[in-house]
N, C-alpha and C positions, 0 to 999 in steps of 0.2 A: 342819741338811742339808735343800739343795729336791732335788725330783726335779721336772725342769723336760721340756717334750716341746714339741716344733717344731711350730711351728702350719704346714701345709701345706693344709690347704683354706680358703675362705672363706668366711663365714656373710652370710645373707642374709636380710631383713625382705618382706613382703609386706602392703603398704598395702591396705585393704578399705575400703568404707565399712561406717559403723557400721548393725546392720539394728537395731530395733527390734520387739521381739515382746511379747505381749501372755503376763502372768505364769502366764495359765490354758493358754497354750500351751507356753508355755519349759517348766516341771517337768518335767511328760509328756517331755517332748523329751530333758532332763537326764537324766531316771533311763533311759530307752532309751539313750542314749549311753554313762552309768556300767556301765548290766548289759553293754550291745556289749564296750566299752573291758576288762572285766575277763574275760568271755568268749573275748577276742581274746588275752589272756596268758595265758590257764590252760590256752588250747588245751595236749592233751597233744602229746608228739615231741618232737624234738631244733630247736632253732632256730640262726641264725645271726646276730647283731643287728649293723648295721655302728656302728661309732661312731665322734669324731671320732678316737682315738689307733689303734685297728685294731677286731677282730670277737671279739664274744662268744657262745661258744656255750654254752646252755643245753639243760638238756632237762627239759620239767616247766619246774617254776620252781624247777629246781637248775641252778648253772653249772658246767659242766665246764672249758671251760679258757679264755682272753684270746690271742689272737694279735700282737702286739703289731708295728702296720705301718709310724707313725713313732716316728721319733729321740726318746731322752727321756736323760737325763743327770742325773748326782750332783751337785749346785755347777757345773754347766758342764761335769765332766769324763764321763769312764769313757763315752761315747756313743753307744748301740746302739740299734739297731732288728731288725728280723726276730727274731723268738725268740718263745717260751711262757711266758709265766707271768701272773696265775697260772695253776698246774694243779691241778685238785680231785680228792680223791679220793671216793665214793661216797655219805661221806655229808656232803662240803661243806667238809671240813680241807683246806688248803692245804698240797700237797706240794712243792711248790717254790721258790725263794729267789731273790730280785734284789737287786741290790748290798749282798750279806752282805759283812762287815765286814772278814772272813779276805781274802779274793777281789772286792777291787770290778766289776773284770770281769767275774764268771760271771753270769749270766740264764738260771733257768729252762730249760727245753729246745733247746739251742743247738747251732749248729754253726759253725767257726770253726780258724785254722788262723794260727800263729804267723809260720810261713815263709812269705809272696807274691813270686814274680819275676813281674817280664818281661825275658826273658832272663838277665843277671846281673844285673841290677838290684833291691834290695829295695823293697818297696811296701809301705807300714804293715805295721801285724801286726791283722787282725782277732781275733785271740784275745783280747787284750789291748788291744782297741779304739783301738787307737791308731792317727792320720792312716788312717784306715778308713771308709765308707759303706757305710749300703745304701740305694738307694733302691729305692722300690716304684714301680714304672710301672702296674702294671696289677694288678687283682683281679677274683674270680670267687668267687661261689657256684652251688654246684648244690644247690639243695631238691628236688630231685625224685623221689629214694627216699624212703622211710618208714623205711628201716632203720640210714640215713646220712646224713650232709651231708657238702660238701668244700668246700674252700676251696682255690683255686685265685689266686698268685702271682708275678708277675716280678720280678725284681730284679737291681736293676745293682749292683755293685763299683765303687766310685771313690775315692781318695784322690789328698790333695793332691799325692803322689811322682809323678803321673803324668796330666802337662799337654797340651794343644795349645800350636800355635803363640804361641798367646792366654793361654794360662795359666789356660786353662779346665779343668776336670778334667775327663778321657773317660774311657769303662769300660774298666774291665778285662774280667771276664768279666760274663755273667748268668745266675741261676740262673732257673727254675722250680721253688717251692716246691709243692708238692698236701699239705694235709693234710685226711688221711677220716677224720671221729669217727663213731664207732657206736653205737645205741642197745644198754644196759646191759640186763645182766642181771640176776637175782638177786643177782650177786656179783662181776660185770666188767664192766668197758667197754673197747673196743679202740680204738687210737688207731693209724692208720698214716700214715709220713712217706714223702714220694717229695721225692729233691733231686736236681734232673739238672741241672749245671753246666756250661758251656760257655765255653772262652773266646774272648773279642770281640779280641784282639791275639795275635798269634804270639809262641811261649815264655813260655806262663805255665805255672806250676810252682807245686803248693802243698804243704805239708808241715808237720809237727808237729814239737812241739818240737825245737831241736837236742842232745838228749840220753839217757842212755838210759832216761829215760821216756817221751820219745817223742809223748807227749798230744796230740790234736788230732783232730778231727772231728765226729762227733756226739757231745752230752755232755748228758747229765743234773743239772742241780744243785739238787740235793732235801735237803730237811731231815732231819738226822741225829741222832734222838734216841736218847737212852743204851741204849734197847735193838733198838737195830738189828740184822738180821741180813742177810747175805748168802748167796744160793744160785746153784751153779752144775751145772753137767753132772755135774762130778765131785765133786759135796756142798757140805757147809757150805765157804763161802771166808772165808780171810786176806785185808783187803786187806793189800799191801808198797809198798814205796817204788818198785818201777818195773815193768811189766806183766805179769801171769799167766795162763795160758790156761785159761779158766772155759767153754769150748765156745761156743755158738752163742745163748747166753741167759742173763741173771742176772737175780735177784730180789733187791730190794732192800725187808727190810718192817719196820715200827716200830710204834707207835704214834702218830698222829699228833693224835691226838684224846684223848677219855677213857680214860685205862689203865685194865682190863688190853687194852682195844680196840685192833684191830692192822689195819692193811694194807697195802698198797705198789704194786710197778712193779717187771711185769718188764720188761724190754728182749730182745727175740727179733730175731735177724739171720739174713735168709736167705741161701744160697749164691749167688746171686746179688750178693749184695758182693764188689767188690773186697777183694781183698788175704784173702779168706774161709778161714779165721774169723779175725779177727782179734782181738790181744790185747787182754785188758782193762785199763785202768788203776782201779781202787778205791781209794778214803777211807775210812775208819769215822769221819773227822769233817773238818767245816769243808773239803769240797771236791766237786768233782763226779763223776763217775760215769761212763768212756768207752770206748766199745768205739773203739780209737784205730785210725785210718787218716789217712796212711797209714804211720803214725811218724816218724822222724827224717827220713829222706831223702824230700824232695821227688821228685813226679812231676806228670808233664805234665798240660794238660789241652789237650782239642781243641777246636779252633776249629768242628769239622763234627758232631764224635758228642759226645754230653754224656755226662760220670761222672754215673752213678748210684746213687744212695746210697740204699735203702730200709728200715727200722726198722718194727715193731711193738711199743706198747707197751701194754701190759696193767695199764689199773690195774683195783687189788681188794681186795676184802676177806679177811682171817683172812692165816694163810703158806700160800700153796697146795704140795703133795708135787710132788717132783719129778714122776712118774708125770702128774700133771696139767699142767703145763707143758709138756710134752711133743707131749701132745695140744695144745694150744692152738700149738706151735711146726708141727705136722704140719699144722693147719687154714691159718697164715699161708700155707705152702708150695707148699698141696695136693697134699703127700706123704698116702696111706694107710695 
């Protein structure tokens, strides 16, 4: 199987005349350049590095996450873009999965819906990556703070099911994605997601899968080792076939590196979320973890006021106690 990536940017080279430098001058110059380059790469702090397919975030020399901008596919199928993978824990272990064999359409940290309508017309399936595309039309990186780095992207939803009179695909909706990665402390890192979706066409609706599971929206496809444990506000959680009431947060912890070392991911949901508190679809193995929105019944997207989805992921070491997670939620929501 081959993972392929769409080439959305042209590469070019610049030809310059050959400059001959005496060895006595060249050697000290090369040494100075080498030391300068090494110092630049080793510069402490958060960095967002633009690459051919997306944006890599690092802290010092440790990878934090990769935001996939360009479409990629597996053997030409399951084409996807606009999601985060890999996401790493604080020790460099990969937490997320992409193209997992049990659900090839799952992809890292993503947000998608199986029901997308314009009026009564079904428009592809962004959950199953069927007849749907995410065209990133603009990106920006804010590096002005020493405490965090922010990625901002504008994305258009398109589908071969929605075209103009000439057969050209036209936008269904536009979203603005803001991903803010905070500096890590000794045992945790905060990563904020804000997704603002506004319809381009009148009559756009989105919904989760049309059954009693109702999954859809913000999802985390993380690895699920044998010692995976789930925790919510009610206490230890046991994943069910349908949604459960876990409160405004869920923690997933396991051994992602050497056993018995444990790390994990906490998903925090603020009260400003539409449908708060959202039901949770959790899986013990072979699937994603999802605070479902809006469920099986589609909701409209406005052409004027965006629907705003906000979540914070806390990547941590160990298995945090509920009191500590509540303090993280209070810090996120501004509650004292």
